[in-house]
N, C-alpha and C positions, 0 to 999 in steps of 0.2 A: 671021645674028644673031637674027632672029625665031624661026627654027626651034630654035636653041639655047636661047633664052629659054623657048620652049614646053616643051621637054624638061625644062629645069630646074624650071619651074613644076609639071609633072606629077610629077617626082621629089619636090619639096618637099611637094606635096599628099599623095602616098602616105605620106610620112614622118609628116606631121601626123596623118593619119587612123589610122596604125598606133599612134602614141602615144596618141591619144584612145581607141582600142579597148583598148589595153593598160591605160590608166588606169581605164577602165570596169570591166574584169575585176578589177583590183586592188581597186577600191572595193567591188565586189560581194563578193569573197572576204573582204575585211576585215570587212564588215558581218555576213556569215554566221558567221565565226569568233567575233567578239565576242558576237553574240547567242546563239550556241550555248553558248559558255563561261559566260555569265551565267545562261542558263536551266538548264544542268546544275548549276552551283554553287547556284543558288537552290533547285532541286529537292532537292539533298542537304541543304541547310540546313533547308528546311521539313520534311523527313522526320525530322531530328533533333529539331526542335521538337515534331512530332507525338508522337514516342516519349516525350519529356519530359512532355507534357501528359497522356498516358495513364498514365504512372507516377505523376504527381501526383494524378490522379483516383483511382487505386487506393488510394494512401496516405490521402487525405482520406476516402474511403468506408470504409476499414477503421476509422479512428478513430470515425466517426459510428456505424457498425453496432455496434461494440464498446460505445459509450456507451449506445445504445438497449437492447442486451441487458442491460447492468448495471441500467438503470432498470426494465426489466421484472422482472428478478430481485428487485429491492428491493420492487416492488409485490406480487409473489407471496409473498415472504417475510412481508410484513405480514399477508397473508390467511391464510397457513399458521399464523402465530402465534396468530390468533384460535382456530383449531381446537385447537391445542396447549394454550392457556390454559384452554379449556373442559374438556378432558380432564384437566387438572391439578387440577381442582376435585373433591376426593374426595366431597363431598356430591352433586354432579351425577351422578357415576358410580354412587353408591349408589342414587340415584333410578331411574336406568335399569335397574340390576340388579334392584331390587325390583318394578319396574312389571309385568313379565311374570308375576310370582307373585301379583299381587293378583287375587282372585276377585270381590270385591264391586264391582259396577258403579260405585257412587258414589266408592269409594276410587280406582278406576282413573281415573275422570274427573278427580278432584282431582289425582292424580299427573300426569296428562297436562297439566293447566293449569299446574302448577308448572314442569314441564320446558319448556313453551312460553314461559313468562315468562322463564326464564333465557336461552333462545335469542333471544327478541325483544330483550332488553336488550343483547345482544351486537351485533345488526345493525340496530338501530332507525334509525340515521342513515346507514347505508351505502348509497350509490347503486350500488356495484359488485356487491353481492350480491343475487341473485334470492331465495334463501331459504336458511335453515340448518335442517337436519332431523336427527332421530334415527330410525333404523330398528331396531325391536326384533326379537328373535329370532322373535317370533310374526308378523312382517310388518306391524306397525303403523307408520304414517308420521306422526311427531309433528313439526310444522313451525312455524317462526316466521311463516309466511305466514297471512294472514287466510282464505285459501281452503284448505279441508281436503281430505283424501283422500276419493276417491269410495267410496261403500259397495261392499263386495265386492272392492275392489282389494287385491292382495297385494303389498306393497312389495318383497318378496324377489324378485319377478319383474321389477322395473324394470331397465332396461338397465344403469344405473350400478352397481346392487347386484350384478347377475349378473357383470359384468366384474370387480368387486372380489373377489368370492368365487372367481372363476376364477383370479385372479392369485395367490391364497394368500399375500398380503402383509398387513402390519399397517397400511400406509398407501400411497396411490398418488395420482397425478394422472391424471385422465381428460381427454384432449384434446377439443377442440370437438365436440359432438354435439347432436342434436336430442332434447330431453327429452320424455318422454311423460307426465310428472307434472304434473297441472293446477295444483297449488299452486306449482310452479316456473315453468311457462310463462306463467302470468298476469302475472308481473312481468318478462317479457322482451319484446323487440321482434319477434323472429323464431324463438322457441322454442329458440334455440341457447344452450348454457351450457358452461362448463368446470368440472369438479368436482374438489374436494379431498376425499378419502375416507379416514377413519381408523376403526379398530376401537376399541371401548371395552372394556377388559379390567379384571377385578378384580385383587386382590392375588395371586390364584393363577394369573394369566395366562389366565383363562377368558374367552372372548368373550361379552360381555353385550349387544352391539348394535353399530350402525354410526353414525358421525357423518358427515353429508353436507353439505358446503359448496358451494353452486352459485353460480358467478360468471357474471354476464351477459357474453355474447360482445360485446354492443354496447358495453360499457364499455371493453373492450380495443380495440375498433375506434375509439372516440372518441379514445383516446390516440394510437395509432400513425398514424391517418389524418391527424393534424395535422402530422406530421413530413414535411418535403419533402427528399428526397435531391437532391444536386447534379445538374445536367444532366438534370432530369426522370426521375431513376431511380425504379424501382418497389421497394416494400418488401413482404416476405412473412415469415410465420412458419410453419414446418412442424414436425410432430411426429416422434418417433423412428421411427414406422411409415410416414412419407412422406405423411401426410395434412396438409391445410392447417389449421393452427390459426387462421391469419388470412390471407386473401387479400383485400386491400383493394380490388383492382380488380374482383373478382367474388366477393362474399360468399356467393353460392349454392353455391360449391364448398367452403366451410369445413366441415371435418369429414368430407369424402368422400375415400376412397382410390380414385381413378379416373384412373390415369395415362393421359394422352392422348399423342399423338405429340409435342406441344409440351412436355409436362411430364416426359419421360423423364430430363431433366437433373437432376431432383430426387434421383434415386438417387445420382448422383455427388456432389451436395452433402452428402447424408447421410454418405457415406464421407469426404468432405473435412473437414467439421465446422467448422474455423476457418481464416481467412486469405482469400486472394483468388486468382482465376484468370481467364483469358480463355477464353470458351466460345463456340463458334459455335452459334447457335440459328436454325433456319429461314433459313440463309444469311446471317445478320447476326451480327457479333461483339459480345459483351457482356462488360463487367467484372462478375464475380459475386463479391461479398464476403459472407462468412458468419461468424457467431459463435454457438457452441452453449452453452446453459445446461444443464449436466448434471443438477443436482439442486437442490432447495430444502429446506434444513434436514435433509439426509440422505435425503430422499425423491426417487427418480429422476424426472426431468422429461423431459430429452432434446429440448428445443425448440431449433431452429436458426433464428436470425433472419438473413435474408439479403436483400441488395439487388442488383438488376441494372440496369446502366446501359449504354445503347447507345454503343459507341465512336464511331459516326458523329456522335452528338449532342455528344460531348466535343470532337471534332476538327473540327466543321463550319466554324467560323469560320476556322481556319488553312487548311483545304482550299479554302474559297472564295477566300481570299487568294492561294493558290498558283495556282489556276485563272485568277484575274484577272491575275496577274503573267505567266503563260504567254501569255494572250491579248494582253496589252500587248506582250510580246516579239515575237509574230508580227506584230502590227500595226506595230510599229516597223520590223521587217525589211521588210515589204511597202512601207511608206511610204518607207523609205530607198532601197529598190530603185527605186521609182518616181521619186524625186527624182534618183537617180543617172542614170537613163535620160533624164530631162528635161534635166539639166545637160549630159550628154554630147551630146544632140541640139542643145542651144543652142550648145555649142562647135563642133559639126560644122557647123551652119548658119552660124555667124559666120565660121568659117574659109573655108567655101565662098564666102560672100558677099564677103569681102575678096579672095579669090583671083580671083574673076570681075571685081571692080572694078579690080584692079591687075594688069596684065599685065607690068609692068616689074619687073626684078630688084630695083631699089632699094625699090619699094613692098612687094615680097614679103618682103625682109629686115626691113623695118619691122614688117610684120604678124607675122613670126616672133618678132621681139624682143618685141612686145606680148604675144603668146601665151605666150612663155617667162616674162615677168614675172608674168602672171596665174597660171600654174601654180606658179611659185615662191612666190607669195603664199599660195595655197591650201595648198601643202606646209608652209609655215612655220606657218600657223594650225592645221594638223592636228597638228603635232609636239607641242604642249603637252598636249592632251587624250589623245593616244595614250600619251605618257609617263606621264600620271596614271593611265590605265587599267592600264598594265603594272604600275605601282607598287601600285595597289589590288589587282590579282590576286595579286601577290607577297605582299602583307600577308595576303590571305585564305588563301593557301597556308600561310603560317606559322601563322596562327590555326588552320587545320584540323589541322596537325601538333601544335600545342599542345593542341587539343581531343582528338586521338587519344591523346596521352600522358596526358591528364587523365581518361581513362575508367577510373575506379577507385572501388571502394566507399567509399574514405576521402575522396574529393573531395566537398566540399559541393555541394549542388544549386545554391546561388547562384553558385558558380564556373562551373558549366556554363552557367547563364543569362547570366553576364557575358561568357563567350567567345562564346556565340551572339549576344548583343547587339552585340559588336564586329564580328562577321562581317556582321550585317545593316547595321551602320554603314558598313562598307567598300562593301557593295553599293550603299547609297544614295549614297556618294561617287562611285561609278563611273557611276551613271545619268546625271548632268548632262553628263559628257563624251561619252557616247554620244549624248545629246540634241544636243550641239553639232555632232557629225559628221552626224547624220541630219536635223537641223533639224525634228524632229517631236515631241520631248518636251514642247515648249511647249503642244502640244494635249492632252497627257494628264497634265501636271504637277498634283500635288495630288490625284490619284485613288487613291492608295494606301489600302488598306482599313485602318481604325483598329480593331485587334483588341481594345483594352481599353476601348471606350466603355462607360459604365455603362448599365444597362437603364433603361427608362422605367416599370418596375413600381412599385407602391406597396404598402406594408404598414402595419399599425397598431401603436400602442404595445402594445396588448393581445397581438397576435400575437407581438411581440418578447419580451415578458415570459414568455409561455407557453413559447416555444421555449427560452429561456435556463434556465427552471426545470427543464424536462424533461431537458436535456442536463447540467446541473450538479448535479442532485439527488444523484447517487451521490458526487460529490466532497465535498459538504457533509457527508453521512453519514460517509464514510470518514475525513475529517479533523476530524470533530467541530466543524464550524463552523456558525454560525447566520446566515442571510441575513435582514436586515430591509429590507423594501421600503416606501419612502415615496412614494406616487404622488400628485403634486399636479397632474396633468393628466388629461384624459379618455383612456380606453383607445382611443377611436375616432379619436384624432388620427392623421393619415396622414403617413407618412415616405416620401419618394421615393428609390427605389434597390432594390438586391437584398438581401433580408432575410438571406440566408446570410452576406453580407459583414459586416453589423453584428452578427449573432449570433457570428461568429468573433471579432470585436473584443471583445464583451462577455465571452465565455468566457475570452479571454486575460487581460483585466483582472481578472476575478473570481478566476481561478486564481492570478494573481500575488498577489492579496490573501490567498488561502488560504495560499500559500507563505510569506507574511510572518510567519506564526505558528509556522513551523518545526515543524509537526506537533502543536502543543499545543492547537489549537482556539481559536476566538475569534469575535467578532462582525464581520460585514461589512454595511455600510449601502449600499443602492442607492436613490438619490434621483432622481426625474424631475420637472423643473420646466419651465415655459414662461417665457422671458424674451426680450422684444424680438423676437417672431416666430421664436424659436429654441427648439429642444428641448434642454434641458440635462440631461445624464446624469452623475451623480456616483457613483463607486465608491470607498468609503472603508473603510479598515481601521485598526486600532489596534496594528499589529505593529511590526516592527523598523525601518521607515522606510528611506530611501535616503540613502547618504552624499553629501555635497556634491560630491565630485569625480566621482561617477557621475552625479548629477543634471544637472550642467552639460553632459554629453555625450549625454544622452538626445535622441532624435529626430534627432541628427546622425550617429550611427554605431550599429552593433549592439553594445551593451555590456550586461553582466549583473552582478548581485550574487550569483549562485549558484555562482560558480567554474566548475569543469569540468562541472557538471550543467546549466548554462544556456548559451544561445547569444546572447541578446539580440535574437533575430529577432522574438519576439512583440510587444514594445512598438514596435519600429521599424516592423514591417509594419502594426500597428494604426494608428499615426500616419499612415502612407502611405495606408491604406484610407480613413480619415476625411477626410483632405485631398483625395485624388484622386477617390474615388467618391461622397462625400457633400458635398464642398465645405464641410466643416466645420473645426473647430479642436479641438485636444487639448492640454491643459496639465496639469502635475503640481505639486501642492503637498505637500511631504514634509519631515518633520523626523526625523532619526535618533533612534530609540528611542521615538518617540511615534506614528508611523503615517504613512499616505500617503493623499492624496485625488487622484483622477484626474477631470478635468473634460472632458467631450466635449460640444461644442455643434454642433448640426446645424440648418441653415436649414429652416423649414417651408414 
């Protein structure tokens, strides 16, 4: 009897240990399969998000670079108009024509003073112009500058004049160069100028001299250096010959054609001219966006404004999140494996202890019954999370199929983001069930990286106004609208947040105000006040107004008054940006046929 009991005990013991060993292997396999599946799905999802971020960055940069190019074109056009207006003055052209023919010293001096007076009147208050000069056919340099030509100098030998005569054109733009003319360089910071050159011709089309308008390179620098591209991008302007008209990062290279290994990509940009491309430079991928200004008032210019942004900077946040998620997955697998080993060892020790304490068949059956009840309980508790994980994975598969079908140029970007958001939502739903099985997520819960946290950077009201004016100047000119700014606060008041976010909101609101006039032009008021420790920004127009049925839906859904030309995204995203990134409020007061006022309040 005792021998039979011993054999039975040994048989039962082997059976129990086989079951424990099998369960340990099943648990381990289950953990590995789930972790691997979630990691693979997460990796694919993050890659799709990365591609969407790069695409969005390209579109945003294209809009900004195009706007910058338009503003530069407006600035150069206004300067070119000065030269054209002077040459349109018949009296001035007659003075230049007769000057070389004057033999009497006193008459020549008087003629020179009259010409100087005309030039000075044109540029007296212009901070952007170094000097305005006439070069006669005899090589005299008559300038608006107080510093005169050095004795013995032949103005016809100056670099700008030689290049103009060599071009055999009636007018030209000369890209950034170092001037050797003392009357010009006296009024520059670094001897660098950009020249607008035109010939003065009489009624018989005979050249009577040259009009030279020298623009300070430092003025162009002061304008473009204040523009910040998204994601720390760099801004450049290159001429048609590949020289740097403006290299903000290294002004010593302005005006020099000296391609280094790093700058060979400039040749490709000159051929590309407009649009965007992804280019590898020194082993790093960059988004390069360019916009070319071909001419100013019919005179060839050939400047290409381009920005370059590191893709690594654009995608850094999401890549960090992906790496963190991968690390958490490995950690969960390791901890789950450790817990499985510990639990299995506990079961093994408990079974062996009970077996040694009870040598009787009755006690052995009781032990087996208890062990069976325990295993049954664990299996029951695991059933619900496993089913939920399977359902979540099935939902993710369906979303992936839906996303695959949605890859089409006609599908709106917001739909892509919506699908991606649902996929992330299902991933987040699966995580707690994996946590329940492995008993480790409680240690890492809440550690998910928040990708949309606002920055802690500050900017001033003055910086905001300057940025908005630069970016919207072309729109005001194009649509014949007038912007009236009423500043009732100090320009030095600091606003917490990312300046590009608020600039985008302001541009959206002002552009909507312009659109309200339906292309007929009108007045737009921009008011800035301080009320109860809040900055109040008001954008007001006197255009068509907003219908009541549309006004009631604003901020709740994307709705537009522009028909097929509008999407409603602008106002909706502006409201979300003010509320989410600046913790502010945005309200609209509008009456159809009388105009609209948008109120933005931001805590200071």
